C-alpha positions as CSV (number, residue, x, y, z in Angstrom):
1,X,-78.9,22.3,-7.3
2,X,-78.9,25.5,-6.0
3,X,-80.2,24.6,-2.5
4,X,-77.3,22.9,-2.2
5,X,-74.8,26.0,-2.3
6,X,-73.9,27.3,1.0
7,X,-73.1,30.9,1.2
8,X,-70.9,32.6,3.4
9,X,-71.7,36.0,3.3
10,X,-69.9,37.4,6.2
11,X,-67.3,39.3,5.4
12,X,-63.4,39.3,7.1
13,X,-61.3,42.2,7.3
14,X,-57.2,41.8,7.5
15,X,-55.0,44.6,8.7
16,X,-51.9,45.1,5.7
17,X,-48.7,45.2,7.3
18,X,-46.3,45.9,4.5
19,X,-45.8,44.8,0.9
20,X,-43.6,42.3,0.2
21,X,-42.9,42.3,-3.3
22,X,-43.8,42.2,-6.9
23,X,-43.2,39.4,-9.2
24,X,-44.3,38.5,-12.8
25,X,-47.8,37.1,-11.8
26,X,-48.7,39.5,-9.1
27,X,-47.6,41.2,-6.0
28,X,-47.4,39.9,-2.3
29,X,-48.3,41.5,1.0
30,X,-48.5,40.8,4.4
31,X,-51.8,41.0,6.4
32,X,-52.8,40.4,10.1
33,X,-56.1,38.7,10.9
34,X,-56.6,40.7,14.4
35,X,-59.5,38.3,15.8
36,X,-57.0,35.4,15.7
37,X,-54.1,37.6,15.9
38,X,-52.3,35.9,12.9
39,X,-50.1,37.0,10.0
40,X,-50.7,35.7,6.8
41,X,-49.2,36.0,3.4
42,X,-51.7,37.4,0.3
43,X,-50.7,36.8,-3.0
44,X,-52.8,38.5,-5.5
45,X,-53.2,37.8,-8.8
46,X,-52.4,40.5,-11.1
47,X,-49.6,39.9,-14.1
48,X,-47.6,42.6,-15.5
49,X,-48.7,41.6,-19.2
50,X,-52.2,42.1,-20.1
51,X,-51.5,39.1,-22.9
52,X,-50.1,36.6,-20.0
53,X,-53.2,37.4,-18.1
54,X,-55.6,34.3,-19.2
55,X,-52.2,32.1,-19.5
56,X,-51.2,32.7,-16.1
57,X,-55.0,32.7,-14.4
58,X,-54.5,29.1,-15.2
59,X,-51.3,28.6,-13.5
60,X,-52.6,30.6,-10.4
61,X,-55.4,28.0,-9.9
62,X,-53.0,25.1,-10.6
63,X,-50.8,26.3,-7.6
64,X,-54.0,27.0,-5.5
65,X,-55.2,23.0,-6.2
66,X,-51.5,22.1,-5.9
67,X,-51.1,23.4,-2.1
68,X,-54.5,22.0,-1.1
69,X,-53.3,18.4,-1.7
70,X,-50.2,18.9,0.1
71,X,-49.4,18.9,4.0
72,X,-46.0,19.1,5.1
73,X,-43.9,21.1,7.5
74,X,-41.2,21.4,5.0
75,X,-43.9,22.6,2.0
76,X,-45.5,26.3,2.8
77,X,-49.1,26.2,3.5
78,X,-52.6,27.3,1.9
79,X,-54.9,28.3,4.0
80,X,-57.7,29.9,2.4
81,X,-58.2,31.4,-1.3
82,X,-60.8,34.1,-3.1
83,X,-61.1,33.7,-6.8
84,X,-63.0,36.5,-9.1
85,X,-62.7,34.4,-12.9
86,X,-64.6,37.4,-14.6
87,X,-62.2,39.5,-13.7
88,X,-59.2,37.0,-13.9
89,X,-57.9,38.0,-10.5
90,X,-57.7,36.2,-7.3
91,X,-56.2,36.0,-4.1
92,X,-54.2,33.3,-2.0
93,X,-53.8,33.3,1.8
94,X,-50.8,31.4,3.0
95,X,-48.3,30.4,5.9
96,X,-46.2,33.7,6.8
97,X,-42.5,32.3,6.8
98,X,-40.4,34.7,8.5
99,X,-37.0,34.2,7.9
100,X,-34.6,34.2,5.2
101,X,-33.7,32.7,1.9
102,X,-31.5,29.4,1.8
103,X,-28.9,31.7,0.8
104,X,-28.9,34.0,3.8
105,X,-29.5,31.5,6.1
106,X,-26.5,29.1,6.2
107,X,-24.5,32.1,5.4
108,X,-25.5,32.8,9.1
109,X,-25.5,29.0,10.3
110,X,-23.1,27.5,8.1
111,X,-23.3,24.8,11.0
112,X,-27.0,23.4,10.4
113,X,-26.1,22.9,6.5
114,X,-26.6,19.0,6.8
115,X,-30.2,19.4,8.7
116,X,-31.5,21.9,6.1
117,X,-30.3,19.8,3.0
118,X,-32.0,17.1,5.0
119,X,-35.4,19.0,5.7
120,X,-35.0,20.0,1.7
121,X,-35.0,16.5,0.8
122,X,-37.8,15.8,2.8
123,X,-40.2,18.6,1.5
124,X,-39.4,17.5,-2.3
125,X,-39.9,13.7,-1.5
126,X,-43.4,15.0,-0.3
127,X,-44.0,16.8,-3.3
128,X,-42.8,13.6,-5.1
129,X,-45.2,11.4,-3.3
130,X,-48.0,13.3,-4.5
131,X,-47.0,13.9,-8.1
132,X,-46.2,17.2,-8.0
133,X,-43.2,18.8,-9.6
134,X,-42.2,22.2,-8.8
135,X,-40.9,23.6,-11.9
136,X,-39.0,26.5,-10.2
137,X,-36.4,25.7,-8.3
138,X,-34.2,28.6,-7.4
139,X,-32.7,29.8,-4.3
140,X,-35.8,32.9,-3.3
141,X,-38.1,29.7,-3.9
142,X,-36.3,27.9,-1.2
143,X,-36.9,29.6,2.7
144,X,-35.6,28.7,5.7
145,X,-37.7,30.4,8.8
146,X,-35.8,31.6,11.7
147,X,-36.2,28.4,14.1
148,X,-34.8,26.7,11.2
149,X,-37.4,24.9,9.3
150,X,-37.2,24.7,5.8
151,X,-40.1,26.0,3.6
152,X,-40.6,25.3,-0.4
153,X,-42.2,28.1,-1.4
154,X,-44.1,29.4,-4.8
155,X,-45.6,26.1,-6.8
156,X,-46.9,29.2,-9.3
157,X,-45.2,26.9,-12.1
158,X,-45.9,23.8,-10.4
159,X,-47.9,20.5,-12.5
160,X,-49.2,17.5,-11.3
161,X,-47.8,14.7,-13.3
162,X,-49.8,11.3,-14.4
163,X,-48.3,10.1,-17.5
164,X,-45.3,9.8,-19.4
165,X,-46.3,12.7,-21.6
166,X,-46.6,15.2,-18.6
167,X,-42.7,14.9,-18.2
168,X,-42.5,17.1,-21.5
169,X,-40.8,20.5,-20.8
170,X,-44.0,23.2,-21.4
171,X,-42.0,25.7,-20.0
172,X,-39.1,27.7,-20.4
173,X,-37.7,30.1,-17.8
174,X,-34.4,32.3,-17.2
175,X,-32.7,29.2,-15.4
176,X,-30.2,30.8,-12.8
177,X,-27.8,27.9,-13.9
178,X,-26.7,25.7,-16.1
179,X,-29.9,23.4,-17.3
180,X,-29.3,19.4,-17.6
181,X,-28.7,17.1,-21.0
182,X,-32.6,16.6,-20.8
183,X,-33.7,20.0,-21.6
184,X,-32.0,19.4,-25.2
185,X,-34.8,16.8,-25.5
186,X,-37.5,18.9,-24.0
187,X,-38.0,16.7,-21.0
188,X,-38.5,17.8,-17.3
189,X,-39.1,15.1,-14.3
190,X,-38.0,14.2,-10.9
191,X,-34.5,13.9,-11.9
192,X,-34.3,17.1,-13.1
193,X,-36.1,18.4,-10.0
194,X,-33.3,16.4,-8.2
195,X,-30.7,18.2,-10.3
196,X,-31.7,22.0,-9.6
197,X,-31.5,21.1,-6.0
198,X,-28.2,19.3,-6.4
199,X,-27.4,23.0,-7.9
200,X,-28.9,25.2,-4.9
201,X,-27.0,23.3,-2.3
202,X,-23.6,22.9,-4.8
203,X,-23.8,26.9,-5.3
204,X,-23.8,27.6,-1.5
205,X,-21.0,24.9,-0.6
206,X,-19.2,26.8,-2.8
207,X,-19.9,30.3,-2.1
208,X,-19.3,29.7,1.7
209,X,-16.2,27.5,1.3
210,X,-17.7,24.6,3.0
211,X,-15.2,21.9,3.7
212,X,-17.0,19.3,5.8
213,X,-19.7,18.9,4.4
214,X,-21.2,15.2,5.0
215,X,-23.4,14.7,1.8
216,X,-20.8,16.0,-0.4
217,X,-20.6,12.8,-2.6
218,X,-24.4,13.0,-2.8
219,X,-24.5,16.6,-3.5
220,X,-22.4,16.0,-6.4
221,X,-24.2,13.1,-8.0
222,X,-26.8,15.3,-7.6
223,X,-25.5,17.7,-9.8
224,X,-24.4,15.1,-12.7
225,X,-25.9,16.9,-15.9
226,X,-26.4,13.7,-17.8
227,X,-29.6,12.0,-16.4
228,X,-28.1,8.5,-16.3
229,X,-25.6,9.6,-13.8
230,X,-27.9,11.1,-11.4
231,X,-30.5,9.8,-8.7
232,X,-33.6,9.4,-10.5
233,X,-35.8,10.5,-7.9
234,X,-35.9,12.3,-4.6
235,X,-36.7,8.7,-3.1
236,X,-33.2,7.6,-4.6
237,X,-31.3,10.3,-2.2
238,X,-33.7,10.0,0.4
239,X,-32.3,6.1,0.8
240,X,-28.5,7.3,0.1
241,X,-28.9,9.4,2.9
242,X,-30.5,7.0,5.8
243,X,-28.0,4.6,4.5
244,X,-25.3,7.4,5.0
245,X,-27.0,7.2,8.8
246,X,-27.2,3.8,9.8
247,X,-23.2,3.8,10.5
248,X,-23.8,6.7,13.2
249,X,-27.2,5.3,14.3
250,X,-27.8,2.2,16.2
251,X,-30.4,0.0,17.0
252,X,-30.5,-1.7,19.9
253,X,-32.1,-5.7,20.9
254,X,-35.1,-4.5,22.2
255,X,-35.3,-1.7,19.4
256,X,-35.1,-4.3,16.9
257,X,-37.8,-6.7,18.3
258,X,-40.2,-4.0,18.6
259,X,-40.0,-3.0,15.3
260,X,-39.9,-6.3,13.5
261,X,-42.7,-7.8,15.5
262,X,-45.1,-4.7,14.7
263,X,-43.7,-4.7,11.0
264,X,-44.4,-8.0,10.3
265,X,-48.0,-8.0,12.0
266,X,-48.8,-4.8,9.5
267,X,-47.7,-6.3,6.4
268,X,-49.4,-9.5,7.3
269,X,-52.8,-8.0,7.7
270,X,-52.4,-5.5,4.2
271,X,-53.5,-8.0,1.7
272,X,-53.7,-5.7,-1.2
273,X,-53.2,-1.7,-1.8
274,X,-55.4,0.5,-4.0
275,X,-53.5,2.1,-6.8
276,X,-53.4,5.8,-5.6
277,X,-53.0,5.2,-1.8
278,X,-50.4,7.3,-0.6
279,X,-48.4,6.8,2.8
280,X,-48.3,8.8,5.6
281,X,-44.9,10.6,6.1
282,X,-45.4,12.9,8.9
283,X,-43.8,10.3,12.5
284,X,-45.5,12.9,14.5
285,X,-49.1,12.0,13.1
286,X,-48.6,8.4,12.9
287,X,-47.2,8.4,16.8
288,X,-50.2,10.3,17.7
289,X,-53.0,8.4,15.6
290,X,-51.7,4.9,16.7
291,X,-51.9,6.3,20.8
292,X,-55.6,7.4,19.9
293,X,-56.4,3.7,17.9
294,X,-54.3,2.0,20.9
295,X,-56.7,3.4,23.4
296,X,-59.9,2.2,22.3
297,X,-58.4,-1.5,22.3
298,X,-55.6,-1.5,24.9
299,X,-57.5,-3.8,27.7
300,X,-57.8,-6.5,24.9
301,X,-55.2,-9.3,23.8
302,X,-56.0,-8.7,19.7
303,X,-57.5,-5.4,18.4
304,X,-61.0,-5.9,17.3
305,X,-60.2,-4.5,13.8
306,X,-57.1,-3.8,12.6
307,X,-58.3,-1.2,10.5
308,X,-57.3,2.0,12.8
309,X,-53.7,0.9,13.0
310,X,-53.3,0.5,9.2
311,X,-54.5,4.0,8.6
312,X,-52.6,5.5,10.7
313,X,-49.7,4.6,7.6
314,X,-51.8,4.4,4.5
315,X,-53.4,6.9,3.4
316,X,-56.2,5.5,0.8
317,X,-57.8,2.5,0.0
318,X,-56.7,-0.9,0.9
319,X,-57.7,-4.6,1.7
320,X,-57.1,-6.3,5.0
321,X,-57.2,-8.9,7.1
322,X,-59.3,-7.6,10.0
323,X,-58.3,-9.7,13.1
324,X,-55.2,-10.8,14.9
325,X,-53.3,-8.0,15.2
326,X,-51.8,-8.5,18.9
327,X,-52.0,-5.5,21.2
328,X,-49.0,-5.7,22.8
329,X,-47.0,-5.4,20.0
330,X,-48.5,-2.0,19.2
331,X,-47.9,-0.5,22.5
332,X,-44.2,-1.5,22.2
333,X,-44.0,0.2,18.6
334,X,-45.4,3.3,20.3
335,X,-43.0,3.0,22.9
336,X,-40.4,2.6,20.3
337,X,-41.5,5.8,18.4
338,X,-42.1,8.1,21.2
339,X,-38.0,7.4,22.6
340,X,-36.4,7.7,19.5
341,X,-35.6,10.9,17.8
342,X,-36.3,12.1,14.5
343,X,-33.8,10.5,12.6
344,X,-34.2,6.8,13.6
345,X,-38.0,7.5,13.2
346,X,-37.2,8.2,9.7
347,X,-35.6,5.4,9.2
348,X,-38.4,2.9,10.7
349,X,-40.5,4.7,8.6
350,X,-38.9,4.3,5.4
351,X,-38.2,0.8,6.6
352,X,-41.8,0.1,7.0
353,X,-42.7,1.6,3.6
354,X,-40.1,-0.7,1.9
355,X,-42.1,-3.7,3.3
356,X,-45.7,-2.0,2.2
357,X,-43.9,-1.6,-1.7
358,X,-43.7,-5.2,-1.8
359,X,-47.5,-5.8,-0.9
360,X,-49.8,-6.2,-4.5
361,X,-51.9,-3.1,-5.6
362,X,-55.7,-3.1,-7.4
363,X,-57.3,-0.6,-8.7
364,X,-60.1,1.3,-7.2
365,X,-64.0,0.6,-7.6
366,X,-65.9,3.4,-9.3
367,X,-69.0,4.3,-7.8
368,X,-71.4,6.5,-10.6
369,X,-74.4,7.0,-7.9
370,X,-74.4,8.1,-4.5
371,X,-77.3,7.5,-1.9
372,X,-76.6,11.0,-0.3
373,X,-76.4,14.4,-2.2
374,X,-76.3,17.1,0.5
375,X,-73.3,18.9,1.2
376,X,-72.7,17.8,5.0
């Protein structure tokens, strides 16, 4: 219906700051938006070889779709795109990462390696939670900002996996290190991604002769060429990291009580979780949303409807018991989260997600007709 098409005709102008590079699929430049005084990276689709133009254009479209589905501090953000399918070209406007690649950053800041490793695992855990394979893990695609924030970039070869067949190795890149054994059977899965991330950090550790890296044994297991001896997922790696930290991080009586009372109430009120529902893994966002929900029932003994509490942790459909969620335990949990450092928050969230994993799943209901067909 043509009446439902909303056309934005005002043109926005950008100032070219500099050229950043030319790759196999096009060129990248740095632009400035004078209206909001912000810098953006603009990636133009323009392959070297004409015969690759149609094939790689589909990769370009896939990269846009994948980036729009991820929002995590350790994955580069996409802000906008402009497509010209009739010319087989287009542009992506992305977050500008003011920093350097992994090798250069750690060389200048060797004491940060453990933190950089943790952030990297967190970023790839997020991609894995969205069923996204990066498929081009190499040193130049792992950036670190000047303030020490890891950014996973370049999902041009990325792929969303839905069924087992999606793990077939459908691309052959010029890999920078020895490929793992599963390449012999043309397989590429999340364990493969674990391998290449491990090799990245193994390379840094060896080149900089770092002897006291606390996660050396974790990296060693990530780099096992035989997948049977390797972690099967980034979630497994994250759990290993958390278990290592448990000996260093203590939870005291009141902290444990606040967590357990809230976690018990949360899992008691979630009856079933819809297949496809994701967990919110941004602890800052969880605290903000919980505080917002709490303000609406803080004068009550129980929340009139606990759905706003559950939506702080579940991004998608679920079935739940509406009433009976104690307001005081929500208050105590918010205080616990606000008084905890990032490591403690991650442990708390990992434990809650472990509880949610034990809850039954159900298939989403399908709707063929909608009452409202207007765009806004």
